[in-house]
C-alpha positions, 0 to 999 in steps of 0.5 A: 241269660239276662235281667232287664229292669225298665219302667214297665217292669222287670223281665228276665230268664229263669235260673242263674245268679241273682241280679243277672237273671229273674231269680226268686230273690229278684222276683221278691225284690221287685214285687216288694218295691212295687208294693212299697210304691203302691202304699206310698201313693195310696191314701187307703189303709187296706190295699188290694192287688190283682195278680194273673199269669200266662201259662208259661212253665215258670208262671206258677212259681213266680206268681206264688212269690209275687203274691206272698211278697205282697201279703208280707207287705200287708197288701191283699191279693186277688189271684185270678190265676191263668189269665191274659194281660187285658183280662188283668187290666179289666179285672183291676177296676172291676175289683176296685183294686189298687193295682195289678201285676201280670206275670208274663214275658209276652212274646219272649221264649219259654225261658223268660218271665216278667212282672208287668205293673199296673196302676189303679186304672188297670193301666201300665205305670208311667215313666215317673212311677216306674222310675220310682219303683226301680229306685225303691228296689235299688235301695232295698227300701222295704218295710214288711208287715207284722204278723197281725197286719199281713194281707189276705190272699184270695183265689178268684175265678171267672175273669175271662168270662167277665172279660168276654161279656164286656167285649160282647157288650161293646156297641160296635161289636155286631154279634148278630152279623157275626153269628149270621156269617157262620165263620170257621176260624183256626186259632193258634194260641201257642199253648198259653192262655189264649187257648182258654180265652179266644175259643171261648170268645168265638163260641159265644159269637157262634164262630166254629173254632179249629184249635191249634196249640190251645192247651195252656201248658206253657210248652210253646210249639214254636217261637211265640212272637207272631211273625210270618216265619213262625206261623207255617203250621197255622197257614197250612191248617187254614187252607186244609180246613177251608177256614175263613181265616186264622187267628194267632195270639202271643202268650199273654194275648195282647198281640193279634195276627191274622192269616188269610183264607189262602194261608198268606199273612194278613200281616200283624201291622194290618190288624190295627189298620182293619180294626181302625177302618171299621171303627172310624167308619162308624165313629169319626175320630183320631188315631195313634200308633207308635213310630215303628208302625205302618203308614197305612194307619195314617192313610186310613185315618185321613181317608175317614177325615181323622188325624193320625199321630205317632208316639214313642214305642211302648204301650204307655206312650201310645196311651198317653198320646191317645188320651191327649189327642182324644183318639178313638182307637190306636195301638201298635203295629205288632198287632196290639189293639187299644180301644178306649171304649173298652179300656186303655190296653192292648186287647186281642179279644177286643181286636178279634170281635171288632175284626169279625164285625168288620169282616161280617159286614163288609161281605168280603173275604179276609184276603179281599179285605187285606187287598183293599188297604194301602200296600206297604211292606215291612222288614223287622230285624234285630242285632244282638247286643253285648255289654261292649256296644254303646247303643247311644253312640251308634244311634247318634252316628246314624242320625248324623249320617242322615241329617239331610233327611227327615229324622226324628229322635223322639224314640231312638232314630227314625229316618223318613224318606219319600216312600219308605222309612227306617226306625232304629231303637234299643229294645226295652225288653230284650238286649237287642237293637230293633231295625224296622223298615217299611217300603212300597215292596218287600224287596225294597224294605228288605234291601233298606234293612240290609243296608242299614244293618251293614252301616250299623255293623261298621259303626260297631266295628 
């Protein structure tokens, strides 16, 4: 069990002891710290925060604690209930609110939950602001409102519909071509809020939807991280239903993975590549992804005459570099699509609409489209951490061992070889070291990962 405090929010397992897990007291403490930060940085007297949650079992409890803590600080709350991360991001500016909190642990299993914190633009707090929230929480520096100054709690509905309308109005979403293609798609929403949002989006686009695990009850039928080994059910159903492809989203709907018509993986790394290929084919520009993402985005960007850059891992880092480089699309290789024409946040609804537009106008099957891209293969692994393991020492040793290679220490350690790379970094959301490798074949990627893991284990021992 664990509690992880980071600049992007607080994430932990439900139950247990205070400050070791995400208990009700920890939830209140961190929500109060965010509220105090908001009051300090806003010139407005009356503040409003949008709160939404995914469908995990603890969501209603955590949301209630968060909402009432903000009310206790004198902050008004617009509770939009079951929602998605990108929907809350869009709701903040729609409501002209001063911030937002998303109750979700993203791809983590059901025992986890988290508070993701947004600014007045509906974007994640930057490092400086996140550190200030952590400091307020560490010092218990809260002042609550007197009875006549309590905030107002409002329940508000219909934001997923508003989100879908915004997606349909994007100029590059070719609604007519999608409707004419008469697609049939299987959707695995891991029994969370994607089961509300994605089928509704598909219906509005005239796409026949076969629902798999779309009841938003929080009972995840498999590990919610959209990796190949967790997606055997949808792979089989796509083939059985003779669907054009399959759509997989994580519990808060900011990661999008696709399944080809033959049940093989399109690859979550290639979700961004395909959407970028479509956007860059219509609008010239630059792209950004993080250091753990495939080289394929670089190749596609350069093919279209643009410039590709890599940021440190983390959505806020990707967004900052996208803004600095005027990137027209970007994201993360875990299936996260950031399309500034909509908003600066990973958004699976936007990703689905752009991909459908691409597929409809390309006249290719899903598998044919995937095969048209440069072939890179990734291996994603992790090593569980204990308090005794000094991660910084391990990363420093690995960087030293490969000092004669092209080594980047912007975020952890990335070692670039001629035809492959490995990226090692401590996760911000789980007590693990992530080990990502990419090469020209799956065998080579796996082999490189195995070699690096053995070297890390030697460092630990």
